[in-house]
MDTraj code that builds the backbone (N, CA, C; nanometers):
import mdtraj as md
import numpy as np

residues = "MET ASP LEU LEU ASN ASN GLU ASN GLY SER THR ILE LEU GLU ALA LEU VAL VAL ILE VAL LEU ILE GLY ILE LEU ALA VAL MET THR THR SER ILE PHE ASN ILE VAL LEU ASN ASN PRO VAL SER ILE LYS GLN GLU ALA LEU ASN PHE ALA TYR GLN GLU MET ASN ARG VAL ILE SER GLN SER ALA MET THR ASP SER VAL TYR THR ASN ASP LYS GLY ASN MET ILE VAL GLN ARG ASN ILE THR GLU LEU ASP SER ASN LEU ILE VAL GLU ILE SER VAL LYS LYS SER TYR SER ASP SER THR ILE VAL SER LEU LYS SER VAL TYR LYS LYS".split()
xyz = np.array([
    [7.9373, 14.3064, 14.1749],
    [7.9856, 14.2408, 14.1757],
    [8.0211, 14.1497, 14.0524],
    [8.1492, 14.1381, 14.0915],
    [8.1980, 14.1098, 13.9406],
    [8.2637, 13.9488, 13.9774],
    [8.2083, 13.8487, 13.9056],
    [8.2254, 13.7478, 13.9575],
    [8.3024, 13.6981, 13.8321],
    [8.2885, 13.7133, 13.7269],
    [8.4074, 13.6510, 13.6081],
    [8.5656, 13.6835, 13.6148],
    [8.5498, 13.8055, 13.7132],
    [8.7074, 13.8441, 13.6978],
    [8.7726, 13.7875, 13.8395],
    [8.7313, 13.6958, 13.9370],
    [8.7418, 13.6577, 14.0599],
    [8.7948, 13.5573, 14.0171],
    [8.9247, 13.5319, 13.9934],
    [8.9960, 13.3762, 14.0078],
    [9.1196, 13.3161, 14.1256],
    [9.0462, 13.2214, 14.1697],
    [9.0953, 13.1886, 14.3069],
    [9.1726, 13.0503, 14.2886],
    [9.1637, 12.9870, 14.1260],
    [9.2290, 12.8385, 14.1150],
    [9.3337, 12.8532, 14.0624],
    [9.3710, 12.7296, 13.9955],
    [9.4472, 12.7267, 13.8749],
    [9.4179, 12.6733, 13.7317],
    [9.4239, 12.7080, 13.6451],
    [9.3784, 12.6557, 13.5039],
    [9.4658, 12.5043, 13.4712],
    [9.4047, 12.4523, 13.3758],
    [9.4695, 12.3396, 13.3402],
    [9.5664, 12.3222, 13.2469],
    [9.6033, 12.4768, 13.1818],
    [9.7566, 12.4717, 13.1195],
    [9.8517, 12.4753, 13.2525],
    [9.8292, 12.5209, 13.3544],
    [9.9285, 12.5561, 13.4571],
    [9.9737, 12.3806, 13.4904],
    [9.8354, 12.3518, 13.5501],
    [9.8598, 12.2001, 13.5771],
    [9.9249, 12.1233, 13.4475],
    [9.9256, 12.1573, 13.3525],
    [9.9750, 12.0190, 13.2377],
    [10.1532, 12.1073, 13.2861],
    [10.1629, 12.2053, 13.2527],
    [10.3214, 12.2477, 13.2590],
    [10.3646, 12.1920, 13.4273],
    [10.3165, 12.2216, 13.5085],
    [10.3556, 12.1658, 13.6352],
    [10.4177, 12.0220, 13.6014],
    [10.2785, 11.9247, 13.5347],
    [10.3182, 11.7648, 13.5213],
    [10.4626, 11.7215, 13.4679],
    [10.4677, 11.8225, 13.3046],
    [10.5741, 11.7946, 13.2334],
    [10.7155, 11.8571, 13.2952],
    [10.7117, 11.9547, 13.3611],
    [10.8302, 11.9557, 13.4688],
    [10.8470, 11.8608, 13.5354],
    [10.7415, 11.8112, 13.6113],
    [10.7935, 11.6710, 13.6868],
    [10.8278, 11.5852, 13.6422],
    [10.8144, 11.5231, 13.5080],
    [10.8128, 11.4153, 13.3832],
    [10.9676, 11.5002, 13.3894],
    [10.9960, 11.5555, 13.3186],
    [11.1193, 11.6284, 13.2861],
    [11.2406, 11.5660, 13.3804],
    [11.1912, 11.6634, 13.5231],
    [11.2921, 11.6035, 13.6559],
    [11.3248, 11.4484, 13.6554],
    [11.2177, 11.3910, 13.6285],
    [11.2332, 11.2365, 13.6871],
    [11.2789, 11.1928, 13.5979],
    [11.2772, 11.2283, 13.4131],
    [11.3849, 11.1586, 13.3837],
    [11.4977, 11.1889, 13.3576],
    [11.5695, 11.3181, 13.4292],
    [11.6781, 11.3553, 13.4605],
    [11.7606, 11.2863, 13.5490],
    [11.6674, 11.2582, 13.6301],
    [11.7056, 11.1992, 13.7868],
    [11.7604, 11.0308, 13.7909],
    [11.6349, 10.9680, 13.6808],
    [11.6580, 10.8264, 13.6413],
    [11.8104, 10.8172, 13.5350],
    [11.8335, 10.9042, 13.4618],
    [11.9603, 10.8989, 13.4020],
    [12.0791, 10.9063, 13.4542],
    [12.0673, 10.9901, 13.5173],
    [12.1908, 11.0098, 13.6419],
    [12.2105, 10.9062, 13.6965],
    [12.1184, 10.8461, 13.7695],
    [12.1592, 10.7145, 13.8625],
    [12.2422, 10.6174, 13.7869],
    [12.1630, 10.5841, 13.6568],
    [12.1622, 10.4922, 13.5651],
    [12.3158, 10.5270, 13.5076],
    [12.3708, 10.6840, 13.5127],
    [12.5213, 10.6465, 13.4830],
    [12.5792, 10.6191, 13.5883],
    [12.5103, 10.6432, 13.7134],
    [12.6398, 10.6305, 13.8048],
    [12.6221, 10.5101, 13.8464],
    [12.5526, 10.4185, 13.8451],
    [12.5234, 10.2769, 13.8719],
    [12.5863, 10.1949, 13.7462],
    [12.6008, 10.2218, 13.6252],
    [12.6283, 10.1589, 13.5280],
    [12.7506, 10.1940, 13.5045],
    [12.8300, 10.2818, 13.5266],
    [12.9598, 10.3182, 13.4489],
    [13.0815, 10.1983, 13.4464],
    [13.1472, 10.2093, 13.3910],
    [13.2539, 10.1370, 13.3426],
    [13.3412, 10.0595, 13.4751],
    [13.3599, 10.1924, 13.5216],
    [13.4867, 10.1661, 13.6729],
    [13.3694, 10.0740, 13.7793],
    [13.2772, 10.1088, 13.7936],
    [13.1985, 10.0317, 13.9063],
    [13.1533, 9.8934, 13.8632],
    [13.1290, 9.8609, 13.7300],
    [13.0968, 9.7536, 13.6749],
    [13.2645, 9.6766, 13.6763],
    [13.3440, 9.6941, 13.6239],
    [13.4744, 9.6309, 13.6099],
    [13.5133, 9.5891, 13.7692],
    [13.4786, 9.7032, 13.9046],
    [13.5067, 9.6887, 14.0494],
    [13.4000, 9.5600, 14.0625],
    [13.2970, 9.5532, 14.0262],
    [13.2055, 9.4369, 14.0791],
    [13.2676, 9.3291, 14.0071],
    [13.3147, 9.3408, 13.8806],
    [13.3203, 9.2145, 13.8138],
    [13.4640, 9.1521, 13.9076],
    [13.5493, 9.2236, 13.9525],
    [13.6886, 9.2178, 14.0145],
    [13.6345, 9.1291, 14.1557],
    [13.5006, 9.1989, 14.2152],
    [13.5223, 9.1351, 14.3404],
    [13.4378, 8.9613, 14.3206],
    [13.3505, 8.9667, 14.2031],
    [13.3088, 8.8447, 14.2351],
    [13.3769, 8.7571, 14.1921],
    [13.5002, 8.7530, 14.0980],
    [13.6268, 8.6591, 14.0506],
    [13.6971, 8.6031, 14.1745],
    [13.7072, 8.7655, 14.2563],
    [13.7952, 8.7345, 14.4137],
    [13.7230, 8.6353, 14.4909],
    [13.5938, 8.6694, 14.5134],
    [13.4793, 8.5759, 14.5699],
    [13.4874, 8.4454, 14.5238],
    [13.4941, 8.4186, 14.4132],
    [13.4861, 8.2601, 14.3254],
    [13.6340, 8.2297, 14.3698],
    [13.7327, 8.2813, 14.3596],
    [13.8860, 8.2420, 14.3807],
    [13.8632, 8.1809, 14.5457],
    [13.8510, 8.2414, 14.5841],
    [13.8651, 8.2327, 14.7496],
    [13.7616, 8.0994, 14.7739],
    [13.6197, 8.0979, 14.7140],
    [13.5509, 7.9652, 14.7309],
    [13.6373, 7.8650, 14.6834],
    [13.7145, 7.9040, 14.5771],
    [13.8065, 7.7477, 14.5152],
    [13.8958, 7.6862, 14.6426],
    [13.9854, 7.7889, 14.6684],
    [14.0613, 7.7425, 14.7569],
    [14.0163, 7.7358, 14.9087],
    [13.9365, 7.7871, 14.9525],
    [13.8738, 7.7539, 15.0753],
    [13.7896, 7.6131, 15.1201],
    [13.7139, 7.6155, 15.0184],
    [13.6194, 7.5017, 15.0122],
    [13.6476, 7.3824, 14.9523],
    [13.7858, 7.3578, 14.8607],
    [13.8483, 7.2816, 14.7869],
    [13.7689, 7.2756, 14.7010],
    [13.6992, 7.3572, 14.6097],
    [13.5827, 7.3401, 14.5255],
    [13.6257, 7.2551, 14.4043],
    [13.5989, 7.1209, 14.3438],
    [13.6867, 7.0734, 14.2335],
    [13.6156, 7.0786, 14.0980],
    [13.4995, 7.1379, 14.0971],
    [13.4135, 7.1195, 13.9773],
    [13.3879, 7.2364, 13.9105],
    [13.3520, 7.2574, 13.7849],
    [13.3409, 7.3629, 13.7018],
    [13.2163, 7.4271, 13.7184],
    [13.1693, 7.5542, 13.7000],
    [13.0534, 7.6036, 13.7137],
    [13.0462, 7.7389, 13.6595],
    [12.9083, 7.7678, 13.6490],
    [12.8869, 7.8786, 13.5469],
    [12.7562, 7.9436, 13.6104],
    [12.7443, 8.0820, 13.6610],
    [12.6204, 8.1281, 13.7219],
    [12.6089, 8.2811, 13.7121],
    [12.5018, 8.3201, 13.7095],
    [12.4747, 8.4924, 13.6733],
    [12.5037, 8.5669, 13.8136],
    [12.4978, 8.7062, 13.8326],
    [12.5058, 8.7883, 13.9639],
    [12.3236, 8.7657, 14.0001],
    [12.3244, 8.8522, 14.1019],
    [12.1522, 8.8978, 14.1486],
    [12.1307, 8.9789, 14.0451],
    [12.1969, 9.0514, 13.9889],
    [12.1529, 9.1858, 13.8905],
    [12.1519, 9.1072, 13.7481],
    [12.1967, 8.9901, 13.7321],
    [12.1782, 8.9545, 13.5797],
    [12.2344, 8.9923, 13.4770],
    [12.3701, 9.0581, 13.5014],
    [12.4183, 9.1392, 13.4274],
    [12.5416, 9.0793, 13.4147],
    [12.6120, 8.9716, 13.4598],
    [12.7338, 8.9571, 13.4668],
    [12.7215, 8.7717, 13.5063],
    [12.7988, 8.6959, 13.4017],
    [12.8287, 8.5808, 13.3997],
    [12.9343, 8.5205, 13.4577],
    [12.9749, 8.4617, 13.5480],
    [13.0549, 8.4409, 13.6284],
    [13.0983, 8.2551, 13.6003],
    [13.2257, 8.2586, 13.5312],
    [13.2581, 8.1157, 13.4918],
    [13.3853, 8.0598, 13.5476],
    [13.3896, 7.9283, 13.5962],
    [13.4791, 7.8847, 13.6722],
    [13.5260, 7.7594, 13.6114],
    [13.6647, 7.7262, 13.5863],
    [13.7199, 7.6114, 13.4818],
    [13.8521, 7.5552, 13.5997],
    [13.8046, 7.4526, 13.6327],
    [13.9611, 7.4123, 13.7212],
    [13.9994, 7.2760, 13.6105],
    [14.1041, 7.3057, 13.6087],
    [14.2285, 7.1538, 13.5667],
    [14.3173, 7.0967, 13.6382],
    [14.3427, 6.9803, 13.6284],
    [14.4526, 6.9223, 13.7278],
    [14.5522, 6.8657, 13.6619],
    [14.6603, 6.9306, 13.6673],
    [14.7902, 6.8948, 13.6183],
    [14.9060, 6.8595, 13.7155],
    [14.9194, 6.7574, 13.7275],
    [15.0276, 6.6716, 13.8248],
    [14.9740, 6.6769, 13.9681],
    [15.0227, 6.7553, 14.0443],
    [14.9709, 6.7993, 14.1719],
    [14.9342, 6.9401, 14.1672],
    [14.9238, 6.9941, 14.0949],
    [14.8736, 7.1464, 14.0767],
    [14.7442, 7.1299, 14.0332],
    [14.6388, 7.2711, 14.0840],
    [14.5233, 7.2764, 14.0328],
    [14.5450, 7.4511, 13.9555],
    [14.4659, 7.4176, 13.8301],
    [14.4920, 7.5648, 13.7628],
    [14.3517, 7.5883, 13.7936],
    [14.3087, 7.7210, 13.8308],
    [14.1790, 7.7737, 13.8269],
    [14.1638, 7.8932, 13.7869],
    [14.0721, 7.9002, 13.6381],
    [14.0590, 7.9929, 13.5911],
    [13.9331, 8.0647, 13.5671],
    [13.9066, 8.2065, 13.6235],
    [13.7662, 8.2509, 13.6568],
    [13.7637, 8.3656, 13.5362],
    [13.6606, 8.3453, 13.4744],
    [13.6117, 8.4853, 13.4067],
    [13.4923, 8.5325, 13.4573],
    [13.4499, 8.6477, 13.4403],
    [13.3517, 8.7407, 13.4394],
    [13.3214, 8.7794, 13.3236],
    [13.2155, 8.7838, 13.2831],
    [13.1694, 8.8455, 13.1375],
    [13.0196, 8.9009, 13.1225],
    [13.0015, 9.0004, 13.0315],
    [12.8495, 9.0554, 13.0404],
    [12.7717, 8.9710, 12.9823],
    [12.6415, 8.9402, 13.0533],
    [12.5530, 8.8798, 12.9737],
    [12.5146, 8.9164, 12.8959],
    [12.4786, 9.0235, 12.8234],
    [12.4065, 9.0622, 12.7039],
    [12.5097, 9.0791, 12.5998],
    [12.6552, 9.0670, 12.6136],
    [12.7385, 9.0315, 12.5152],
    [12.8491, 8.9139, 12.5570],
    [12.9190, 8.8837, 12.4593],
    [12.9891, 8.7922, 12.5124],
    [13.1547, 8.8290, 12.5462],
    [13.1895, 8.9678, 12.5632],
    [13.3284, 9.0252, 12.6395],
    [13.3409, 9.0255, 12.7454],
    [13.4450, 8.9915, 12.7951],
    [13.5068, 8.9376, 12.9093],
    [13.5505, 9.0816, 12.9711],
    [13.4906, 9.0751, 13.1018],
    [13.5214, 9.1696, 13.1839],
    [13.6605, 9.1667, 13.2881],
    [13.6519, 9.0481, 13.3498],
    [13.7705, 9.0401, 13.4054],
    [13.7636, 8.8960, 13.4004],
    [13.9552, 8.8399, 13.4172],
    [13.9733, 8.6883, 13.3798],
    [14.0998, 8.6811, 13.5180],
    [14.0684, 8.5820, 13.5830],
    [14.1724, 8.5537, 13.6558],
    [14.2052, 8.3706, 13.6520],
    [14.3490, 8.4018, 13.6350],
    [14.4106, 8.2182, 13.6238],
    [14.5076, 8.2350, 13.7567],
    [14.5029, 8.1330, 13.8457],
    [14.5884, 8.0832, 13.9439],
    [14.6141, 7.9381, 13.9155],
    [14.7419, 7.9022, 13.9969],
    [14.7938, 7.7731, 13.9981],
    [14.8270, 7.7630, 14.1457],
    [14.7790, 7.6201, 14.2101],
    [14.8200, 7.6254, 14.3326],
    [14.8193, 7.4674, 14.3782],
    [14.9061, 7.4273, 14.4741],
    [14.9055, 7.2848, 14.5121],
    [14.8099, 7.2288, 14.5629],
    [14.7536, 7.1007, 14.5624],
    [14.6720, 7.0620, 14.6134],
    [14.7009, 7.0166, 14.7495],
])
top = md.Topology()
chain = top.add_chain()
for i, resn in enumerate(residues, 1):
    res = top.add_residue(resn, chain, resSeq=i)
    for name in ("N", "CA", "C"):
        top.add_atom(name, md.element.get_by_symbol(name[0]), res)
traj = md.Trajectory(xyz[None], top)
């Protein structure tokens, strides 16, 4: 009977290798999702959607006040400025990155009251 040569389980070294491989795969998948979700094209598209929604809100609800708010993710600031000139309203909407002061999208529209 040779009890020392009978191996039925795995060693600690094998378990550590598996844990390291799972960690590497987790880091790779999170970085891929981060690239897909935060690429410049999708950020610009989201900013353009916010600007169009805000412009639609101004026109449909006759909003007459300036406003500033952030989106749900907290990565964009939407700013609305309304000025009245004669019988026209000038609506300026800009969407900026919240972590820097760079403007992503800026819309300006003039319409009659």
